[in-house]
TIDO-69985 format. One record per residue: chain; residue number from 1; x, y, z of N, C-alpha, C in turn; residue in three letters. Coordinates in nm, 3 decimals. Atoms other than C-alpha are relative to their C-alpha. Example, Ala and Ser with C-alpha at 12.3 -4.5 7.8 and 13.67 -1.06 7.14 Angstrom:
BEGIN
+----+-----+---------+---------+---------+---------+---------+---------+---------+---------+---------+-----+
! ch !   i !    n_px !    n_py !    n_pz !   ca_px !   ca_py !   ca_pz !    c_px !    c_py !    c_pz !  aa !
+----+-----+---------+---------+---------+---------+---------+---------+---------+---------+---------+-----+
!  A !   1 !   0.089 !  -0.119 !   0.000 !   1.230 !  -0.450 !   0.780 !   0.090 !   0.120 !   0.000 ! ALA !
!  A !   2 !  -0.082 !  -0.119 !  -0.006 !   1.367 !  -0.106 !   0.714 !  -0.077 !   0.109 !   0.073 ! SER !
+----+-----+---------+---------+---------+---------+---------+---------+---------+---------+---------+-----+
***
This chain:
BEGIN
+----+-----+---------+---------+---------+---------+---------+---------+---------+---------+---------+-----+
! ch !   i !    n_px !    n_py !    n_pz !   ca_px !   ca_py !   ca_pz !    c_px !    c_py !    c_pz !  aa !
+----+-----+---------+---------+---------+---------+---------+---------+---------+---------+---------+-----+
!  A !   1 !   0.071 !  -0.126 !   0.008 !  -0.003 !   0.006 !  -0.013 !   0.071 !   0.106 !   0.025 ! MET !
!  A !   2 !  -0.067 !  -0.099 !   0.044 !   0.142 !   0.330 !  -0.115 !  -0.051 !   0.122 !   0.070 ! ALA !
!  A !   3 !   0.087 !  -0.128 !  -0.074 !   0.134 !   0.640 !   0.097 !  -0.004 !   0.114 !  -0.075 ! ILE !
!  A !   4 !  -0.007 !  -0.124 !   0.103 !  -0.004 !   0.935 !  -0.073 !  -0.005 !   0.140 !   0.109 ! GLN !
!  A !   5 !  -0.038 !  -0.165 !  -0.097 !   0.034 !   1.294 !  -0.013 !  -0.151 !   0.055 !  -0.031 ! ASP !
!  A !   6 !   0.157 !  -0.061 !  -0.030 !  -0.269 !   1.486 !   0.099 !  -0.028 !   0.112 !  -0.117 ! PRO !
!  A !   7 !   0.010 !  -0.085 !   0.100 !  -0.465 !   1.665 !  -0.120 !  -0.001 !   0.142 !   0.026 ! PRO !
!  A !   8 !  -0.061 !  -0.145 !  -0.072 !  -0.411 !   2.022 !  -0.189 !  -0.099 !   0.084 !   0.079 ! SER !
!  A !   9 !   0.027 !  -0.100 !  -0.083 !  -0.487 !   2.261 !   0.067 !  -0.046 !  -0.080 !   0.121 ! GLY !
!  A !  10 !   0.039 !   0.114 !  -0.090 !  -0.520 !   1.925 !   0.305 !   0.165 !   0.024 !   0.088 ! ALA !
!  A !  11 !  -0.134 !  -0.015 !  -0.108 !  -0.265 !   1.964 !   0.636 !   0.043 !  -0.177 !   0.031 ! ARG !
!  A !  12 !  -0.007 !   0.161 !   0.001 !  -0.042 !   1.647 !   0.645 !   0.021 !  -0.021 !   0.198 ! ALA !
!  A !  13 !   0.013 !   0.034 !  -0.185 !  -0.084 !   1.494 !   1.005 !   0.126 !  -0.063 !   0.018 ! THR !
!  A !  14 !  -0.129 !   0.035 !  -0.078 !   0.199 !   1.413 !   1.245 !  -0.036 !  -0.140 !   0.081 ! THR !
!  A !  15 !   0.032 !   0.149 !  -0.100 !   0.032 !   1.083 !   1.364 !   0.100 !  -0.093 !  -0.067 ! ARG !
!  A !  16 !  -0.116 !   0.054 !   0.075 !   0.278 !   0.784 !   1.349 !  -0.096 !  -0.137 !  -0.093 ! PRO !
!  A !  17 !   0.041 !   0.126 !   0.087 !   0.237 !   0.526 !   1.082 !  -0.113 !  -0.148 !   0.071 ! ALA !
!  A !  18 !   0.066 !   0.123 !  -0.072 !  -0.033 !   0.244 !   1.121 !  -0.115 !   0.088 !   0.136 ! GLY !
!  A !  19 !   0.109 !  -0.056 !  -0.100 !  -0.252 !   0.463 !   1.378 !  -0.137 !   0.043 !  -0.030 ! ALA !
!  A !  20 !   0.048 !   0.003 !   0.036 !  -0.542 !   0.502 !   1.379 !  -0.106 !   0.132 !  -0.008 ! ALA !
!  A !  21 !   0.025 !  -0.124 !   0.014 !  -0.715 !   0.846 !   1.244 !  -0.087 !   0.048 !   0.109 ! PRO !
!  A !  22 !   0.143 !  -0.045 !  -0.137 !  -0.945 !   1.067 !   1.520 !  -0.093 !   0.086 !  -0.063 ! THR !
!  A !  23 !   0.117 !  -0.116 !   0.046 !  -1.218 !   1.251 !   1.476 !   0.053 !   0.163 !  -0.044 ! GLU !
!  A !  24 !  -0.005 !  -0.177 !  -0.033 !  -1.081 !   1.595 !   1.612 !   0.183 !  -0.020 !  -0.012 ! ASP !
!  A !  25 !  -0.118 !  -0.039 !  -0.006 !  -0.739 !   1.719 !   1.543 !   0.111 !   0.011 !   0.135 ! PRO !
!  A !  26 !  -0.049 !   0.034 !  -0.127 !  -0.486 !   1.666 !   1.845 !   0.071 !   0.160 !   0.026 ! SER !
!  A !  27 !  -0.015 !  -0.158 !  -0.066 !  -0.368 !   2.014 !   2.054 !   0.114 !   0.034 !  -0.098 ! THR !
!  A !  28 !  -0.138 !  -0.015 !   0.111 !  -0.037 !   1.970 !   1.835 !  -0.037 !   0.029 !  -0.121 ! GLY !
!  A !  29 !   0.047 !  -0.021 !   0.141 !  -0.184 !   1.987 !   1.493 !  -0.043 !   0.118 !   0.008 ! GLU !
!  A !  30 !   0.052 !  -0.157 !   0.014 !  -0.375 !   2.269 !   1.569 !   0.082 !   0.117 !   0.047 ! LEU !
!  A !  31 !  -0.074 !  -0.084 !  -0.004 !  -0.102 !   2.472 !   1.700 !   0.082 !   0.025 !  -0.125 ! LEU !
!  A !  32 !  -0.122 !   0.003 !   0.149 !   0.126 !   2.371 !   1.416 !  -0.101 !   0.037 !  -0.089 ! LYS !
!  A !  33 !   0.109 !  -0.042 !   0.107 !  -0.195 !   2.477 !   1.201 !   0.020 !   0.139 !   0.005 ! GLY !
!  A !  34 !  -0.050 !  -0.105 !  -0.026 !  -0.152 !   2.774 !   1.337 !   0.095 !   0.106 !  -0.030 ! LEU !
!  A !  35 !  -0.163 !  -0.043 !  -0.004 !   0.197 !   2.865 !   1.339 !   0.019 !   0.028 !  -0.135 ! ALA !
!  A !  36 !  -0.031 !   0.004 !   0.146 !   0.182 !   2.796 !   0.952 !  -0.084 !   0.132 !  -0.078 ! ASP !
!  A !  37 !   0.079 !  -0.089 !   0.098 !  -0.130 !   3.000 !   0.894 !   0.061 !   0.156 !   0.044 ! ASP !
!  A !  38 !  -0.088 !  -0.109 !  -0.072 !   0.064 !   3.283 !   1.113 !   0.113 !   0.093 !  -0.114 ! ALA !
!  A !  39 !  -0.116 !  -0.029 !   0.099 !   0.355 !   3.267 !   0.908 !  -0.046 !   0.044 !  -0.133 ! THR !
!  A !  40 !   0.052 !  -0.065 !   0.107 !   0.173 !   3.291 !   0.601 !  -0.062 !   0.114 !   0.038 ! THR !
!  A !  41 !   0.042 !  -0.099 !   0.017 !  -0.012 !   3.559 !   0.685 !   0.085 !   0.138 !   0.035 ! LEU !
!  A !  42 !  -0.131 !  -0.112 !  -0.007 !   0.312 !   3.762 !   0.807 !   0.071 !   0.021 !  -0.114 ! MET !
!  A !  43 !  -0.041 !  -0.024 !   0.129 !   0.433 !   3.689 !   0.487 !  -0.046 !   0.115 !  -0.110 ! ARG !
!  A !  44 !   0.083 !  -0.078 !   0.080 !   0.163 !   3.839 !   0.294 !   0.019 !   0.152 !   0.046 ! GLN !
!  A !  45 !  -0.031 !  -0.120 !  -0.057 !   0.166 !   4.164 !   0.523 !   0.116 !   0.040 !  -0.059 ! GLU !
!  A !  46 !  -0.139 !  -0.066 !   0.037 !   0.526 !   4.204 !   0.442 !  -0.048 !   0.059 !  -0.167 ! ILE !
!  A !  47 !  -0.012 !  -0.029 !   0.122 !   0.437 !   4.199 !   0.072 !  -0.083 !   0.085 !   0.005 ! LEU !
!  A !  48 !   0.093 !  -0.136 !   0.018 !   0.158 !   4.483 !   0.126 !   0.062 !   0.095 !   0.018 ! LEU !
!  A !  49 !  -0.090 !  -0.145 !  -0.013 !   0.393 !   4.713 !   0.282 !   0.054 !   0.045 !  -0.092 ! ALA !
!  A !  50 !  -0.076 !  -0.056 !   0.123 !   0.635 !   4.683 !   0.028 !  -0.095 !   0.084 !  -0.127 ! LYS !
!  A !  51 !   0.095 !  -0.091 !   0.105 !   0.333 !   4.767 !  -0.215 !  -0.017 !   0.116 !   0.022 ! GLN !
!  A !  52 !   0.039 !  -0.139 !  -0.061 !   0.249 !   5.016 !  -0.019 !   0.087 !   0.128 !  -0.038 ! GLU !
!  A !  53 !  -0.120 !  -0.083 !   0.016 !   0.582 !   5.175 !  -0.002 !   0.001 !   0.061 !  -0.145 ! LEU !
!  A !  54 !  -0.005 !   0.002 !   0.137 !   0.623 !   5.149 !  -0.362 !  -0.059 !   0.113 !  -0.025 ! GLN !
!  A !  55 !   0.052 !  -0.081 !   0.091 !   0.322 !   5.347 !  -0.453 !   0.012 !   0.147 !   0.102 ! GLU !
!  A !  56 !  -0.055 !  -0.108 !  -0.060 !   0.406 !   5.608 !  -0.209 !   0.097 !   0.095 !  -0.044 ! GLY !
!  A !  57 !  -0.122 !  -0.056 !   0.095 !   0.744 !   5.671 !  -0.361 !  -0.018 !   0.043 !  -0.126 ! LEU !
!  A !  58 !   0.018 !  -0.049 !   0.114 !   0.596 !   5.690 !  -0.645 !  -0.089 !   0.120 !  -0.038 ! THR !
!  A !  59 !   0.071 !  -0.076 !  -0.026 !   0.360 !   5.945 !  -0.563 !   0.113 !   0.128 !   0.039 ! ALA !
!  A !  60 !  -0.058 !  -0.123 !  -0.026 !   0.644 !   6.172 !  -0.411 !   0.091 !   0.027 !  -0.082 ! SER !
!  A !  61 !  -0.096 !   0.017 !   0.098 !   0.890 !   6.103 !  -0.710 !  -0.116 !   0.089 !  -0.068 ! ALA !
!  A !  62 !   0.077 !  -0.075 !   0.077 !   0.599 !   6.273 !  -0.907 !   0.000 !   0.127 !   0.029 ! LYS !
!  A !  63 !   0.028 !  -0.121 !  -0.057 !   0.536 !   6.564 !  -0.659 !   0.181 !   0.071 !   0.019 ! ALA !
!  A !  64 !  -0.111 !  -0.027 !   0.015 !   0.920 !   6.609 !  -0.672 !   0.009 !   0.042 !  -0.115 ! SER !
!  A !  65 !  -0.003 !  -0.045 !   0.144 !   0.899 !   6.624 !  -1.061 !  -0.055 !   0.184 !  -0.002 ! ALA !
!  A !  66 !   0.044 !  -0.128 !   0.044 !   0.705 !   6.938 !  -1.034 !   0.066 !   0.133 !   0.068 ! LEU !
!  A !  67 !  -0.077 !  -0.049 !  -0.096 !   0.906 !   7.090 !  -0.751 !   0.134 !   0.043 !  -0.088 ! LEU !
!  A !  68 !  -0.108 !  -0.061 !   0.086 !   1.198 !   7.066 !  -0.964 !  -0.011 !   0.111 !  -0.171 ! VAL !
!  A !  69 !   0.080 !  -0.075 !   0.133 !   0.978 !   7.201 !  -1.282 !   0.003 !   0.146 !   0.066 ! ALA !
!  A !  70 !   0.026 !  -0.107 !  -0.028 !   0.935 !   7.495 !  -1.034 !   0.104 !   0.069 !  -0.003 ! ALA !
!  A !  71 !  -0.154 !  -0.074 !  -0.006 !   1.325 !   7.583 !  -0.976 !   0.036 !  -0.008 !  -0.105 ! GLY !
!  A !  72 !  -0.070 !  -0.009 !   0.203 !   1.400 !   7.543 !  -1.369 !  -0.066 !   0.121 !  -0.014 ! VAL !
!  A !  73 !   0.056 !  -0.085 !   0.035 !   1.156 !   7.791 !  -1.425 !   0.005 !   0.151 !   0.102 ! LEU !
!  A !  74 !  -0.002 !  -0.132 !  -0.040 !   1.236 !   8.037 !  -1.143 !   0.131 !   0.022 !  -0.035 ! GLY !
!  A !  75 !  -0.098 !  -0.048 !   0.078 !   1.560 !   8.025 !  -1.265 !   0.038 !   0.103 !  -0.124 ! LEU !
!  A !  76 !   0.041 !  -0.083 !   0.089 !   1.462 !   8.158 !  -1.584 !  -0.020 !   0.137 !   0.053 ! TYR !
!  A !  77 !   0.058 !  -0.120 !   0.000 !   1.245 !   8.395 !  -1.429 !   0.109 !   0.103 !   0.075 ! ALA !
!  A !  78 !  -0.085 !  -0.078 !  -0.043 !   1.537 !   8.541 !  -1.232 !   0.108 !   0.042 !  -0.115 ! PHE !
!  A !  79 !  -0.071 !  -0.052 !   0.107 !   1.729 !   8.586 !  -1.579 !  -0.074 !   0.086 !  -0.107 ! GLY !
!  A !  80 !   0.072 !  -0.099 !   0.077 !   1.449 !   8.772 !  -1.716 !   0.042 !   0.128 !   0.086 ! PHE !
!  A !  81 !   0.021 !  -0.054 !  -0.099 !   1.427 !   8.949 !  -1.421 !   0.152 !   0.102 !  -0.011 ! LEU !
!  A !  82 !  -0.146 !  -0.084 !   0.040 !   1.821 !   9.049 !  -1.469 !   0.005 !   0.074 !  -0.100 ! LEU !
!  A !  83 !   0.027 !  -0.085 !   0.145 !   1.756 !   9.126 !  -1.797 !  -0.073 !   0.113 !  -0.008 ! TYR !
!  A !  84 !   0.080 !  -0.122 !   0.011 !   1.471 !   9.340 !  -1.736 !   0.053 !   0.124 !   0.074 ! THR !
!  A !  85 !  -0.068 !  -0.125 !  -0.072 !   1.666 !   9.577 !  -1.498 !   0.093 !   0.052 !  -0.052 ! ILE !
!  A !  86 !  -0.089 !  -0.092 !   0.096 !   1.909 !   9.609 !  -1.733 !  -0.050 !   0.077 !  -0.139 ! GLY !
!  A !  87 !   0.052 !  -0.032 !   0.090 !   1.675 !   9.663 !  -1.971 !  -0.054 !   0.203 !   0.028 ! GLU !
!  A !  88 !   0.044 !  -0.093 !  -0.084 !   1.502 !   9.952 !  -1.770 !   0.065 !   0.075 !   0.054 ! ALA !
!  A !  89 !  -0.083 !  -0.090 !  -0.035 !   1.817 !  10.141 !  -1.677 !  -0.005 !   0.074 !  -0.144 ! ILE !
!  A !  90 !  -0.027 !  -0.077 !   0.117 !   1.827 !  10.226 !  -2.068 !  -0.101 !   0.051 !  -0.072 ! GLY !
!  A !  91 !   0.090 !  -0.041 !   0.022 !   1.485 !  10.276 !  -2.124 !  -0.133 !  -0.101 !  -0.063 ! GLY !
!  A !  92 !   0.178 !   0.071 !  -0.050 !   1.096 !  10.166 !  -2.210 !  -0.020 !  -0.105 !  -0.003 ! PRO !
!  A !  93 !   0.003 !   0.124 !   0.020 !   1.185 !   9.838 !  -2.331 !  -0.036 !  -0.107 !   0.116 ! ARG !
!  A !  94 !   0.015 !   0.099 !  -0.147 !   1.138 !   9.710 !  -1.960 !  -0.097 !  -0.052 !   0.013 ! TRP !
!  A !  95 !   0.196 !   0.043 !  -0.018 !   0.783 !   9.694 !  -1.953 !  -0.047 !  -0.106 !  -0.031 ! LEU !
!  A !  96 !   0.053 !   0.112 !   0.069 !   0.766 !   9.378 !  -2.176 !   0.106 !  -0.099 !   0.055 ! GLY !
!  A !  97 !  -0.079 !   0.113 !  -0.097 !   1.044 !   9.230 !  -1.976 !  -0.033 !  -0.044 !   0.109 ! PHE !
!  A !  98 !   0.023 !   0.019 !  -0.142 !   0.887 !   9.289 !  -1.646 !  -0.153 !  -0.089 !  -0.035 ! ALA !
!  A !  99 !   0.138 !   0.121 !   0.038 !   0.522 !   9.118 !  -1.816 !   0.057 !  -0.087 !  -0.005 ! ILE !
!  A ! 100 !  -0.054 !   0.113 !   0.011 !   0.750 !   8.849 !  -1.885 !   0.010 !  -0.060 !   0.122 ! VAL !
!  A ! 101 !  -0.032 !   0.017 !  -0.082 !   0.899 !   8.831 !  -1.602 !  -0.099 !  -0.024 !   0.153 ! THR !
!  A ! 102 !   0.126 !  -0.001 !  -0.051 !   0.585 !   8.841 !  -1.389 !  -0.065 !  -0.098 !  -0.010 ! ALA !
!  A ! 103 !   0.099 !   0.086 !   0.014 !   0.409 !   8.601 !  -1.554 !   0.063 !  -0.151 !   0.044 ! VAL !
!  A ! 104 !  -0.118 !   0.082 !  -0.021 !   0.726 !   8.368 !  -1.506 !  -0.036 !  -0.065 !   0.144 ! LEU !
!  A ! 105 !  -0.015 !  -0.021 !  -0.147 !   0.675 !   8.435 !  -1.136 !  -0.128 !  -0.077 !   0.035 ! LEU !
!  A ! 106 !   0.111 !   0.081 !  -0.042 !   0.343 !   8.304 !  -1.110 !  -0.049 !  -0.103 !  -0.061 ! ILE !
!  A ! 107 !   0.006 !   0.167 !   0.039 !   0.380 !   7.994 !  -1.286 !   0.083 !  -0.079 !   0.091 ! VAL !
!  A ! 108 !  -0.049 !   0.077 !  -0.137 !   0.631 !   7.910 !  -1.031 !  -0.057 !  -0.002 !   0.099 ! VAL !
!  A ! 109 !   0.019 !   0.048 !  -0.125 !   0.457 !   7.986 !  -0.766 !  -0.116 !  -0.103 !   0.005 ! ALA !
!  A ! 110 !   0.142 !   0.109 !   0.026 !   0.118 !   7.778 !  -0.874 !   0.118 !  -0.162 !   0.012 ! VAL !
!  A ! 111 !  -0.058 !   0.208 !  -0.005 !   0.395 !   7.462 !  -0.955 !   0.002 !  -0.025 !   0.106 ! LEU !
!  A ! 112 !  -0.055 !   0.050 !  -0.158 !   0.552 !   7.520 !  -0.622 !  -0.090 !  -0.028 !   0.061 ! GLY !
!  A ! 113 !   0.060 !   0.041 !  -0.072 !   0.277 !   7.503 !  -0.451 !  -0.109 !  -0.146 !  -0.006 ! LEU !
!  A ! 114 !   0.060 !   0.166 !  -0.012 !   0.075 !   7.227 !  -0.585 !   0.098 !  -0.108 !   0.009 ! VAL !
!  A ! 115 !  -0.089 !   0.138 !  -0.048 !   0.398 !   7.023 !  -0.567 !   0.006 !  -0.005 !   0.137 ! GLY !
!  A ! 116 !   0.016 !  -0.003 !  -0.131 !   0.410 !   7.121 !  -0.226 !  -0.097 !  -0.081 !   0.085 ! LYS !
!  A ! 117 !   0.129 !   0.028 !  -0.039 !   0.025 !   7.028 !  -0.157 !   0.006 !  -0.160 !  -0.065 ! LYS !
!  A ! 118 !  -0.031 !   0.160 !   0.043 !   0.089 !   6.667 !  -0.343 !   0.113 !  -0.056 !   0.054 ! ARG !
!  A ! 119 !  -0.139 !   0.087 !  -0.096 !   0.439 !   6.589 !  -0.149 !  -0.086 !  -0.021 !   0.125 ! LEU !
!  A ! 120 !   0.050 !   0.060 !  -0.093 !   0.230 !   6.634 !   0.132 !  -0.093 !  -0.065 !   0.020 ! ALA !
!  A ! 121 !   0.115 !   0.090 !  -0.006 !  -0.028 !   6.430 !   0.080 !   0.013 !  -0.136 !  -0.066 ! ALA !
!  A ! 122 !  -0.047 !   0.109 !  -0.022 !   0.161 !   6.181 !  -0.022 !   0.055 !  -0.081 !   0.105 ! SER !
!  A ! 123 !  -0.041 !   0.064 !  -0.111 !   0.184 !   5.888 !   0.214 !   0.085 !  -0.119 !  -0.037 ! LYS !
!  A ! 124 !  -0.067 !   0.079 !   0.017 !   0.479 !   5.682 !   0.254 !   0.014 !  -0.110 !   0.091 ! VAL !
!  A ! 125 !   0.005 !   0.102 !  -0.088 !   0.400 !   5.488 !   0.543 !  -0.110 !  -0.125 !  -0.028 ! ALA !
!  A ! 126 !   0.110 !   0.105 !   0.035 !   0.211 !   5.164 !   0.500 !  -0.126 !  -0.015 !   0.108 ! PRO !
!  A ! 127 !   0.093 !   0.011 !  -0.040 !  -0.115 !   5.212 !   0.651 !  -0.121 !  -0.104 !   0.000 ! GLU !
!  A ! 128 !   0.048 !   0.129 !   0.025 !  -0.296 !   4.915 !   0.498 !   0.045 !  -0.109 !   0.102 ! LYS !
!  A ! 129 !  -0.077 !   0.134 !  -0.026 !  -0.050 !   4.675 !   0.616 !   0.003 !   0.001 !   0.166 ! ALA !
!  A ! 130 !   0.002 !  -0.061 !  -0.120 !  -0.021 !   4.860 !   0.960 !  -0.142 !  -0.075 !   0.047 ! LYS !
!  A ! 131 !   0.152 !  -0.012 !   0.033 !  -0.403 !   4.819 !   0.985 !  -0.028 !  -0.167 !   0.020 ! ALA !
!  A ! 132 !   0.051 !   0.177 !   0.037 !  -0.406 !   4.420 !   0.863 !   0.049 !  -0.035 !   0.112 ! GLU !
!  A ! 133 !  -0.130 !   0.052 !  -0.095 !  -0.110 !   4.364 !   1.102 !  -0.076 !  -0.046 !   0.156 ! LEU !
!  A ! 134 !   0.074 !   0.013 !  -0.150 !  -0.301 !   4.443 !   1.418 !  -0.124 !  -0.092 !  -0.008 ! GLN !
!  A ! 135 !   0.110 !   0.078 !  -0.002 !  -0.588 !   4.286 !   1.321 !   0.021 !  -0.155 !  -0.020 ! THR !
!  A ! 136 !  -0.060 !   0.155 !  -0.011 !  -0.417 !   3.966 !   1.242 !   0.014 !  -0.055 !   0.126 ! THR !
!  A ! 137 !  -0.097 !   0.022 !  -0.146 !  -0.231 !   3.972 !   1.601 !  -0.122 !  -0.010 !   0.092 ! ALA !
!  A ! 138 !   0.114 !   0.066 !  -0.119 !  -0.575 !   3.988 !   1.772 !  -0.064 !  -0.120 !  -0.044 ! ASN !
!  A ! 139 !   0.033 !   0.143 !  -0.037 !  -0.693 !   3.719 !   1.619 !   0.079 !  -0.113 !   0.028 ! GLU !
!  A ! 140 !  -0.057 !   0.071 !  -0.064 !  -0.419 !   3.550 !   1.686 !  -0.002 !  -0.068 !   0.145 ! LEU !
!  A ! 141 !   0.027 !   0.015 !  -0.136 !  -0.455 !   3.612 !   2.039 !  -0.138 !  -0.082 !   0.035 ! LYS !
!  A ! 142 !   0.135 !   0.108 !  -0.053 !  -0.830 !   3.479 !   2.045 !   0.037 !  -0.156 !  -0.048 ! GLU !
!  A ! 143 !  -0.018 !   0.157 !   0.028 !  -0.697 !   3.161 !   1.859 !   0.106 !  -0.039 !   0.097 ! GLU !
!  A ! 144 !  -0.093 !   0.092 !  -0.125 !  -0.417 !   3.085 !   2.117 !  -0.091 !   0.010 !   0.132 ! ILE !
!  A ! 145 !   0.111 !   0.015 !  -0.155 !  -0.680 !   3.161 !   2.433 !  -0.048 !  -0.140 !  -0.040 ! THR !
!  A ! 146 !   0.109 !   0.105 !   0.034 !  -0.923 !   2.960 !   2.249 !   0.059 !  -0.157 !   0.046 ! TRP !
!  A ! 147 !  -0.127 !   0.117 !   0.048 !  -0.636 !   2.668 !   2.167 !   0.049 !  -0.055 !   0.153 ! GLY !
!  A ! 148 !  -0.057 !   0.048 !  -0.166 !  -0.507 !   2.659 !   2.566 !  -0.140 !  -0.086 !   0.057 ! LYS !
!  A ! 149 !   0.092 !   0.087 !  -0.090 !  -0.687 !   2.388 !   2.780 !  -0.061 !   0.089 !   0.108 ! PRO !
!  A ! 150 !   0.095 !  -0.078 !  -0.101 !  -0.960 !   2.524 !   3.000 !   0.026 !  -0.089 !   0.172 ! GLN !
!  A ! 151 !  -0.029 !   0.029 !  -0.187 !  -0.919 !   2.503 !   3.399 !  -0.132 !  -0.076 !  -0.005 ! GLN !
!  A ! 152 !   0.114 !   0.082 !  -0.042 !  -1.176 !   2.216 !   3.507 !  -0.039 !   0.060 !   0.116 ! GLN !
!  A ! 153 !   0.030 !  -0.027 !  -0.124 !  -1.365 !   2.317 !   3.817 !   0.007 !  -0.110 !   0.101 ! PRO !
!  A ! 154 !  -0.028 !   0.122 !  -0.054 !  -1.274 !   2.108 !   4.087 !  -0.139 !  -0.074 !   0.035 ! PRO !
!  A ! 155 !   0.102 !   0.098 !  -0.055 !  -1.489 !   1.791 !   4.150 !  -0.051 !  -0.022 !   0.123 ! GLU !
!  A ! 156 !   0.027 !   0.017 !  -0.146 !  -1.697 !   1.741 !   4.452 !  -0.036 !  -0.156 !   0.049 ! ARG !
+----+-----+---------+---------+---------+---------+---------+---------+---------+---------+---------+-----+
***
């Protein structure tokens, strides 16, 4: 008679060969199953935390790109400001350059504020994983409490 693997999803038991199967699994088997489930849950929580961190970092990178664009346009605005000052000394051409400088400064301010708001709104902390980990820990505590033998009242 060949020993067959348990069907997928079923746990192998630790009973000695030839022992009669029992109706209910032993406490050791229950605790082993609980430990296996806890290990699987912890691995899944770690994967969820990694995914949340990656999504948070992506949002931060996009917000940082807006801040870089604001910085580059700010440098152009500073160049126009300097050119405007140079033209203002020589005659009325300065007004056109002053308007261009003002528009660029407004664009820089808008980009900077939008980038700052998005950077502040991006979350890098794995909130979902933290909440699920807390729920899992509470459930495991309940399972461990349930699995402990209950103290019997003394017989009279």
